[in-house]
N, C-alpha and C positions, 0 to 999 in steps of 0.2 A: 502492501498498500506506501504511491508516494502523496507526501501529509507538508503540506507550505508554509514557509516561515512565518507565516500567519496566525495559524493554526495551532501553533509549536508553543511560539508566541503568548498564546489567549491559555491556553494551557497552564505552561507555567509562571504567568502572572497570577493565575486565579488561584491556584494551590499556592502559593505565598499566601494571595490573601487572608487562603483560607488558617494557614499554621499561624499564620501576624497574631487573625481574630482566637486560635484557640490559644496562643497564650495569652494574651488580652485575660482573654476570659478564664483563665484557670494562675492567670498571678497572685488572687489571693487560694491558697488553702485553706480551704472550711470541711466538712462531713459534707461529704454529697445525701443527698438523702434518692431510695430506691426514685420516688417519683420525678428527677432531676434529671439520676442514670439516664432514667426511661428516654425521660423529651431528646435529651443531648444523642442518647441512641440511633434514634429514629430519625435525629437532625441530619447527624451522618450516614446511615443510612440509603433518606431518601436523596439528599449530594452526590452518591455516590452512580446512587441508580438514575438520576438528571445525566449525569455523565453517561454511562454507559446507556443509553439512547443516544446522545449525542454522539455517542463512534459510532453506534450502530444507522444512524439516518449519514454522517459523513463517510461515514469507510463500510456503514458494508454487515453481514448475517458475521462472517466468518472472523474477526476483529473485535462486533459487540460480540458475537455469545465465546469467543474468549476470554474477554473482559469479564461477562459474567458471571461464567464457568470459576473464574480464577477467584473475582471479588466471596465467593456463597465457601468457595476452600478457604480462600484466607478465615472468614469469619469465626465458624461455621472452627476449625482449630483455635481462633484465639478465645473461642467461647469455651474450649475447650482445656484449653489454663487454665483460664479463668476458674475452671470445676478444681483445677489439683489445688490450687495453692490454696483454696476457698479451705479444701482438704486439711492441707500442708497446716493455711493457719490457724483451726482449730483442732489439729489430734495434736499440738504443738502446746495447744492453749494462749497461743503472745494476745497477750493482751496489746485492748489495737494503738494504745501509745506507743508501742514499738514494733510497727509496725508500720515499715514505707510507702506515702503516700504517693503515687501517680499522677 
């Protein structure tokens, strides 16, 4: 797939804006509620889906399908890792003040 320079620049600029927004929003440490975590998860999933739809429109079914397959795989593996960390913290009874914040 041949991608124009303008699409690359737009993609990189969009990623920079999203990373800056994430750093700005998460700069103040606080206890995150289940509701807040769910909302932010939904926001990031919707943004990824919008990017995937854009990739489908611009690049066709091949690159779009590869993106969605990779995204679903990575999301499922990250949820699996979170489950393992929760099990470890619960098994060793680590108090919340000693658990590293991300």
